[in-house]
C-alpha positions in Angstrom: 0.2 0.0 0.0 1.5 2.9 -1.3 1.5 6.0 1.9 1.3 9.0 -0.9 -1.6 11.1 -0.8 -3.4 11.0 -3.9 -4.2 14.9 -3.6 -0.2 15.7 -3.9 1.5 15.9 -6.6 3.5 12.7 -7.8 6.6 13.1 -10.1 6.1 9.8 -10.8 2.7 10.1 -13.2 4.2 12.1 -15.0 5.0 11.6 -18.4 8.7 9.8 -19.6 9.0 13.0 -21.4 8.6 15.5 -19.5 10.3 13.9 -16.7 13.1 14.7 -19.2 12.4 17.7 -20.0 12.2 18.5 -16.0 16.1 16.7 -16.2 17.4 18.5 -18.6 17.3 21.8 -16.8 19.0 20.1 -13.6 22.4 21.1 -13.0 25.5 18.2 -13.4 25.5 16.9 -10.4 21.5 17.4 -9.2 21.5 15.1 -12.1 24.0 12.3 -11.5 22.1 12.3 -7.6 19.0 12.1 -9.4 20.0 8.5 -11.4 20.7 7.1 -8.5 17.7 7.4 -6.8 15.7 4.5 -9.3 16.5 2.5 -12.6 13.8 4.2 -14.1 15.4 7.7 -14.0 18.1 6.4 -14.2 17.2 5.0 -17.7 16.2 8.6 -18.9 18.9 9.6 -17.5 21.5 7.4 -19.4 19.4 7.2 -22.2 21.3 8.5 -26.1 18.3 10.1 -26.3 18.3 12.7 -23.7 20.0 15.9 -23.9 21.0 18.9 -21.5 22.9 22.3 -21.7 24.4 21.8 -18.7 26.5 19.3 -21.2 27.3 21.8 -23.1 28.7 24.8 -20.3 32.3 24.0 -19.7 33.3 23.7 -16.1 37.1 24.8 -14.6 39.6 22.9 -13.6 42.5 24.2 -11.3 45.2 21.9 -10.0 47.7 23.2 -8.1 50.9 21.4 -7.7 53.6 21.0 -4.7 57.1 20.9 -5.3 58.1 18.5 -2.6 55.1 16.7 -1.3 52.1 15.5 -3.1 50.7 14.7 -0.4 49.8 18.6 -0.7 47.9 18.5 -4.2 45.0 19.5 -4.8 42.2 19.0 -7.3 39.0 21.3 -8.1 36.3 21.8 -10.7 34.3 24.9 -10.6 30.9 24.0 -12.2 29.0 27.2 -13.6 24.9 26.2 -13.8 25.1 25.1 -9.9 27.8 28.3 -9.2 30.3 25.4 -7.2 33.3 24.2 -6.3 34.1 20.4 -6.0 37.5 19.3 -4.1 39.0 16.2 -6.6 40.1 13.4 -4.9 43.2 13.3 -5.3 45.4 12.8 -8.3 49.0 11.3 -8.0 51.7 12.2 -10.4 52.5 9.2 -12.1 56.6 10.8 -12.9 56.7 12.4 -9.8 57.4 15.9 -11.0 56.1 19.0 -12.6 56.1 18.2 -16.3 52.2 18.1 -15.2 49.5 19.4 -17.5 45.7 19.8 -18.1 43.7 20.2 -21.5 39.9 19.3 -21.8 38.9 16.8 -20.0 42.4 14.8 -19.7 45.5 15.5 -17.4 48.7 15.0 -19.0 52.4 14.2 -18.0 54.7 14.5 -21.0 58.5 13.1 -19.0 59.7 10.8 -18.4 57.4 9.0 -20.1 53.9 10.8 -21.7 50.5 9.3 -20.3 47.5 10.7 -19.8 44.3 10.1 -17.7 40.2 11.3 -17.9 40.2 14.0 -15.2 37.5 13.0 -13.2 39.1 9.0 -13.3 43.2 8.6 -12.0 42.9 5.5 -15.0 46.2 6.1 -16.5 47.5 5.2 -19.7 51.5 5.3 -20.4 51.8 5.8 -24.4 54.8 4.6 -26.6 57.9 7.4 -25.9 57.4 10.5 -27.9 60.9 11.3 -30.2 61.3 14.4 -27.9 61.0 14.3 -24.3 60.2 17.8 -22.8 58.6 19.7 -20.3 55.8 22.4 -20.7 54.8 21.6 -23.8 51.6 23.5 -25.5 48.7 20.7 -25.5 45.5 20.0 -27.3 42.9 17.3 -27.5 41.3 17.0 -30.7 38.6 14.6 -32.8 39.6 13.2 -35.9 36.7 10.9 -37.1 38.7 9.4 -39.8 40.4 7.2 -37.3 37.4 5.5 -35.6 37.8 3.7 -32.0 38.8 6.1 -30.0 38.3 9.3 -32.1 40.7 12.0 -30.3 44.5 12.8 -31.2 47.0 14.7 -28.9 48.5 17.6 -30.1 51.9 18.4 -28.2 53.4 21.8 -29.4 57.0 23.5 -28.5 58.3 22.7 -24.9 61.4 22.7 -23.8 63.9 19.7 -24.6 64.9 17.9 -21.3 67.8 15.5 -21.7 69.6 13.6 -19.0 67.9 15.5 -16.1 69.5 18.6 -18.6 66.8 21.6 -20.0 67.4 23.6 -23.3 65.6 26.4 -24.3 66.8 27.0 -27.6 65.4 24.0 -29.9 62.0 24.5 -30.9 60.9 20.9 -30.6 58.9 19.4 -33.3 55.5 19.1 -33.1 54.3 15.4 -32.3 50.7 14.1 -32.6 49.5 11.6 -30.8 47.3 8.4 -31.7 45.3 6.9 -29.3 43.8 3.4 -31.6 47.6 2.4 -33.0 50.5 4.2 -30.0 51.9 6.6 -32.0 53.8 9.5 -32.7 53.6 11.1 -35.7 56.5 14.0 -36.5 55.6 17.4 -37.7 57.0 20.5 -38.2 58.2 22.8 -34.9 57.0 26.3 -33.9 58.0 28.5 -36.0 61.2 30.4 -35.5 59.4 33.0 -34.4 58.6 31.1 -31.0 62.3 29.9 -31.1 62.5 32.0 -27.3 60.0 31.4 -25.3 58.1 28.7 -26.3 56.8 26.4 -23.9 53.3 27.2 -22.3 54.6 29.6 -19.2 55.2 31.7 -22.2 52.3 30.8 -25.4 48.7 30.2 -24.6 47.0 28.0 -27.5 43.1 27.5 -29.1 41.7 25.0 -31.0 39.7 26.8 -33.4 37.9 25.0 -36.7 40.6 22.5 -38.0 43.2 24.7 -36.7 45.7 24.6 -33.3 46.6 28.5 -32.6 49.5 29.5 -31.1 50.4 32.7 -29.7 52.7 34.6 -27.3 51.8 35.9 -24.2 54.3 38.9 -23.9 54.9 38.8 -27.5 51.6 38.2 -29.0 53.2 36.4 -31.8 50.3 34.6 -33.6 50.3 31.3 -36.3 47.6 28.1 -36.8 49.2 24.6 -37.2 46.2 23.0 -40.2 45.8 19.7 -38.5 44.6 18.7 -41.9 47.4 19.6 -44.4 49.9 19.4 -41.3 51.4 23.2 -41.8 52.7 26.4 -40.3 50.8 29.8 -41.2 53.0 32.7 -41.6 53.9 34.4 -38.2 52.3 37.5 -37.7 51.5 39.9 -34.8 48.5 40.1 -32.6 48.7 43.0 -30.2 45.7 45.9 -29.3 46.2 49.4 -28.6 48.1 48.8 -24.3 47.7 45.8 -24.7 50.9 43.8 -21.8 49.9 40.3 -21.8 47.2 38.4 -24.3 45.5 35.0 -24.1 43.6 33.2 -27.1 40.2 31.6 -26.4 38.9 29.1 -28.2 35.1 30.8 -28.3 31.4 28.8 -30.3 32.0 30.8 -33.4 34.4 33.0 -32.8 37.8 33.5 -31.5 38.4 35.8 -28.9 41.6 37.5 -27.9 41.3 38.3 -23.5 44.2 40.7 -22.2 45.8 43.1 -20.1 46.0 46.4 -20.3 47.4 49.8 -20.0 45.0 52.0 -20.8 44.9 56.1 -20.7 42.0 55.4 -18.1 43.5 52.6 -16.6 44.6 49.2 -16.2 41.9 47.0 -17.5 41.1 43.2 -18.8 39.7 43.5 -21.8 38.3 40.8 -24.6 38.4 41.1 -28.4 37.0 39.5 -31.1 39.4 37.8 -34.0 38.4 37.6 -37.3 40.3 34.6 -38.0 41.3 35.0 -41.8 42.4 38.4 -41.2 43.3 38.7 -37.6 41.0 41.9 -37.3 40.3 42.4 -33.7 37.1 44.4 -32.7 36.9 45.0 -28.8 33.5 43.1 -27.3 33.7 43.9 -23.3 35.9 45.0 -20.5 35.8 43.5 -16.7 34.1 45.3 -14.8 36.7 47.6 -12.5 35.3 46.3 -9.3 35.5 42.2 -10.3 39.1 43.3 -11.5 40.2 44.4 -8.3 38.7 41.5 -6.3 41.5 39.6 -7.8 44.2 41.2 -7.2 45.9 43.4 -3.6 46.9 46.0 -5.7 46.3 48.7 -8.7 50.5 48.0 -9.4 51.3 46.7 -12.6 53.6 43.6 -10.8 50.5 42.7 -9.3 48.5 42.0 -12.5 51.2 39.6 -13.6 49.7 36.5 -12.2 46.6 36.9 -13.6 45.7 33.7 -15.9 42.7 33.3 -18.3 41.1 29.9 -20.3 37.8 29.6 -21.9 35.8 27.4 -24.2 31.8 27.2 -25.6 30.8 30.6 -24.2 32.7 30.9 -21.1 35.9 33.1 -20.4 37.5 32.1 -17.0 40.2 34.8 -15.1 42.2 33.7 -12.4 45.1 34.9 -9.9 47.4 32.1 -9.5 48.9 33.6 -6.6 48.2 31.6 -2.9 47.7 35.3 -1.5 44.3 35.0 -2.2 44.0 32.1 -2.8 43.4 32.0 -5.7 40.7 34.1 -6.4 38.9 33.8 -9.8 35.6 35.3 -11.8 34.0 34.1 -15.5 32.5 36.0 -18.5 29.7 34.1 -20.3 29.3 35.6 -23.9 25.9 34.9 -25.3 24.1 33.0 -28.1 22.0 35.2 -29.5 23.6 38.9 -28.9 26.8 38.4 -28.2 26.4 40.2 -25.4 28.8 39.7 -22.1 27.6 39.4 -18.8 30.8 39.6 -16.1 30.3 37.3 -12.4 32.7 36.7 -9.2 33.6 33.0 -9.4 32.7 31.4 -5.4 36.4 30.9 -3.5 37.8 27.5 -3.3 36.2 25.8 -0.8 38.7 25.8 2.4 41.3 24.1 3.5 43.4 25.5 0.3 47.4 24.9 -0.1 49.5 26.8 -1.5 51.0 25.8 -4.6 54.3 25.6 -6.0 52.2 25.4 -9.9 48.8 26.2 -11.0 47.1 24.2 -13.8 44.1 25.2 -15.5 41.6 24.3 -18.1 38.3 24.1 -19.2 36.2 20.6 -20.3 33.0 19.9 -20.5 32.1 16.8 -18.3 30.1 13.4 -19.5 27.2 12.1 -17.4 29.7 8.6 -18.2 32.8 10.6 -15.7 32.9 9.3 -12.1 32.2 12.4 -10.2 33.2 13.2 -5.9 30.0 14.2 -4.2 30.2 18.5 -3.1 
């Protein structure tokens, strides 16, 4: 006999289509909890026909690396829909080194061996050796339908050569593309010579956009793109809007965005520009509100802005401070798909306690329902 009062609403009395429609409005953490309630809800949510806007929203991942004790490493993930941070299980670096990177759903190590794991699953997979062992390269994850099987490939660009414990910062290093289905590396042309000085992820930013892997100098403002189909680099050009001190390339849905710190006549500002990928002409689309910018730093002196970093994908751009003094504060900008207008807001503080890190790795990624996920 049921305890349910027939005068009260009962979600189980709704049609399956309406139930799925209700589920589609939930943020991902709530969806995963709902899928564990009963077999019916689980089947509705895991159905191939189920769609939800939350699955297209990029999450912000922040990994803090402690050089001397992996016990102090911490991983965080921010869900923009539920406006909440999640502390992820501690993810040990199998290389026991600082050669640790992240890109679009995966963590990577590059020395002494290249390995990768999905961000929410500690299941490291080692690959065959890179042709050139390297530290701090740029990394991209792109879909290649022609390869079948896994479907994704990894592109490794630049970095500094690592030989016998020594680093050679003058070697540009060839581009290498990894095919997980064949466990093989393809050697491609190296970064253009203009990037010889400062060719690691510490001085370069990258963006996968419309079949090309764009590389830009954070401070030099040089930019070039690598055609993933034809395996060739474009001519190197300079992309420096007036007053830019440093900048980052961001792939945002149907447009390429440059996000950068400016020294303008009205004072320091953090600006966004839409980039025409064919001509590299730029047009300003937004400026971060001054109150948000000041909340990311301790003072307005130029050197304090140098610790600001920027990542993004889809319609979201995250700006954060990689210094410990304010517990790594961040904010985000959402670009409307309908009218292109930008909406800025502050991201909640990281869940305490927050350790002090020697290196902070950040990137954006969508999250699948199939990922195992921690509780809040």
